[in-house]
N, C-alpha and C positions, 0 to 999 in steps of 0.2 A: 809710252804707261799702256800698263797694262790693260785687255779689253773691258775688264769688269771693273776699271776704277770708274765709280760713280763720279769724278771730276774728269774727265777727258775731255770734253765739253767745257766753253768760257761758262762764267760764273754769270749768276743773272744778277749783279748790282742791284738792280732798281727790288728785287722780292728782297735780298737780303740786306739791304738801307731797311726796308719795312719790319724784317726779325731782329735790325739790331739799328735804329736810326740814328747813334751814334757814329758807325762806318759812314754817315754822309761828308760828316767834316773831313773826312780822308780820301774822298773821290776828286779824281782829276782828268785831264783828259788826252787823249793817244796824239800825236801829231796828224793821224788822220780824221781829228773830229770824234773820237770815241770813249763812252766814258771807262775808265778803268780805275784802281787801286793804287794810292802811293806805294807800292810795294817793300819802298825802303824806310816805312817809317813801323816801326815795331808793332807802337798803339795800335796801327792799324792792321797787321796782321794778327796779333790778340785779338780782334773786334769779331776779323773775318772766319776766325778759328772758331769762337763764341755762336755766330749766327751758323755757319756749319752745322753745330754740333747739336743748339738747338734746333735748327728746321730739319734735320737728316738722320737724326741720332736719338730723338726724344728727351735729352738732356736738360733739366729745369736750370741749371747753373754751371759755370764754369769760369775760372778766375787763374790765374797765376802770379803769383809777386813780379814786381819789375825786374829783377833782377836773375829771372829764371827761363831759361830757354820756352820761346815763341816753335814750334814745331808745325813746319808744313804738312798738312793734312794729305795732299796727294801723295806725295813720296811716302811716307807714313803706309798707308792703304796700299800701295805696290807690293813694301815688303810682307804684308798680312795675307795679299792674295798669293804671291810665289812662295809661301809656307803651306798656303791650301792646298798648291797643285802640285808641290813635295808630298806632302802626307794630307790626303784626303780626308781621312778618318782624324782627323784632331780632334780632340776635345777638351786637353787641359794644356796651358803654356806658361811657362815661366820665360819671365819678362827682365832682362839682368838690364840696371841701371832705369829704371821706370820713369825716374825724372817728376817736377813735381806737377807736370803734366799729365800724368797718365797716360797719357796719348796711345798708344798701343793698345793694355787694355780695353778702352773705351772703345774703340771701331771694331777689335777683336771679339768682342762681346757684343757689341751690337751688329755688325755684319756676319759673323759665324754663330754666335750664340757660344761661343768657346770659354770656358772658365780660367783668370790666370790669377796668378803669382807673381807680382810685379815686388822687384830687390830693388833696394838703392841706400847710397851709404852718407848722403845730406841728410841731416835730419828733419831742417825745415823741407827738405821736398818730400818726407815721408808725410810728413803731418799736413803737408799740403793737396797731395795725391789720397790720402787717407779721408780729406772733407769732401774732396769731389766727389768720391764712393759712395760716404755719408750726405751727402745733399742729393742727388741725384736714384729716386728708390728704383730704375732701370739698372742701374750698376752695383745696387747691397745686393751679397749674396753670392756675385760671381767673379767679385775680384778683391783678392788679400794682397795690401803694400805690408812688406818684411823690411826692418832695418838690418843692413849688411852693417855690421860694427866693423869688421877687419877689411881694411883699404885695400889690401893685400890681397884679398880672396873675391874670387867669381862665384865660386857653387860653394863651397865650406860655411856652413854658420847660417846657411838661409834655406839650405835643402834640407830639412826632416828627413830622418831613414824612413817613414813610411811614405813619403813622396813618390809618387810617380806622373811624369810629364811625358806628355808625347811630342813636343817640339820646343826649345828654348831659342830665343831672339834677344838681339842685342844691336844697340846703336853705340856704339862703344864711343869715348871721347878719341877724336881723332887728332888732338894736339901734345905736344909736352910740355906746355907752360901757358900761363895766359897772355904771356908778352907774345907766343907764336900765334896765337890764335886770334888777337887783335891786328899781328900785321901780314895774317893770312887775308881779313877781314879788310884791312887801308886796298891789299893789293885787288883783291875782287873789286870794290871800288872805284879804284886807281884806273882800270880798266876801262873803267865805263863811262871815263872822265871826271868821276865826281873823288871830292879828295876830304868832303865833310862827314863824310860816314863810317862807321866802324862796322859795328858785330847787330846787323840788323834784327835779328832774329833774337839776341840778346841771349842770356846763356851764365849759368853759373859756374862756379869754377869745376866740380863734380862735373859737369854737365858737357864739358867742353875739353877740359886736361887732363892728363895721368902721369905721374913720374914715369918716364921714359916713352911714353908717347905711345899711339894706336900699336904699334909692332910688339912691343914690349907686351902689351895687354893681351894681344892675340897671340902670342907664344903660353901666356899665362892663362888662356881658358883654354887652351888646348890639352896644355901638362894637364890642369886640372879634371880635364873630361872625361879621362879614365878611372878615377874611382867613382863617380856618378853613369855609368853605361850600364847600370842596372834600371837606372832612374830616369831618364831622360832617352826619348828615342833618338831625334835628330836634334844636333847640336846645330847653329848655325847665328852666324852673324855678318852684320855690313860691312864691308873691307873699301877702305875710300883708296887704296890706291893699287893700282893693278900690280904692280911688283913686290906688294906683301904677301901675295899669291904663292910664289918662287920661294917663300921662307914657310909660309902653312904646309905647301907640298911638301918641303922635305921632311916636314915635324909629322906629318899623319901620313907619310909614308912607310915611318916605322911601327905606327899602330894600325891595329887589326881592322881600319874602318873601311867605307865607300865614304868615297868622295866626292860631293854637287859642288858647281857653282854655277848659281844662278843670275844670269844679267838684268839690271833694272834700268830703264831709262827714262826720263823727263826731261821731254823738250832735248835740247843739245847737252844734256846732263849725263852722263854713263856713270853707276856704279855697278856693283854685285854684290851678292851674299853667298858667301862659303857657307856650308853644308857640310855637314859629315854624322856616320853613325854605325857603331858597334857592331861585328858580328854578332849572332844569334848565341 
């Protein structure tokens, strides 16, 4: 975990339960007799996020509908800290696929004072994300949520001619279909000896999958970046599989860009951020 990640240490669940009393219903005990949270339960994860956002980030309200993704905060923070290391002078960020939670804009605004434009193709997610911004005075004026009308586009249609961003970020849909996402969730729980669990974090279709899967999305993002080279400094995206980086390198080698790969580690989970920028 990144050294600046405020969640490097274990959560103080007694304190968090005071912030969000409902969280007590989802507490359990480890084999060693220590209190912990039932991390397999989506409602528990949502309440945990809410308590953290209220306690640590000054929010008054945060909630998302039942069928939307509950993002784990430590991993989201690591991405933003990596971006800060990559581009220390960042002021304005474009978040591709911000989701109903608007979690990257919330964390980036409150951690670093960045201003955000979040884009989203799901109209319900747009409404919820905008409501979160409006319900929280600390977010107003710092986060704008724009609807992407064309699911086949990444930057076109949401980046205006006058826009300038220091960095774009993206947590792409990792799967090619809803069934693929559910199968991956079931496989994960099966390894842990559970057969009664699916997608513990939830997720709307647009948050989980896209036609052609993550690799096609990555190819499209790289191809679309060139026309916006003068409006975005660093283009970045999470890449779930190391093998996809070979395809990305092949495509980026054809372009006048500098490329970086930023490693991320959360416990035993390893991932990476692909970053590239065009020459002056």
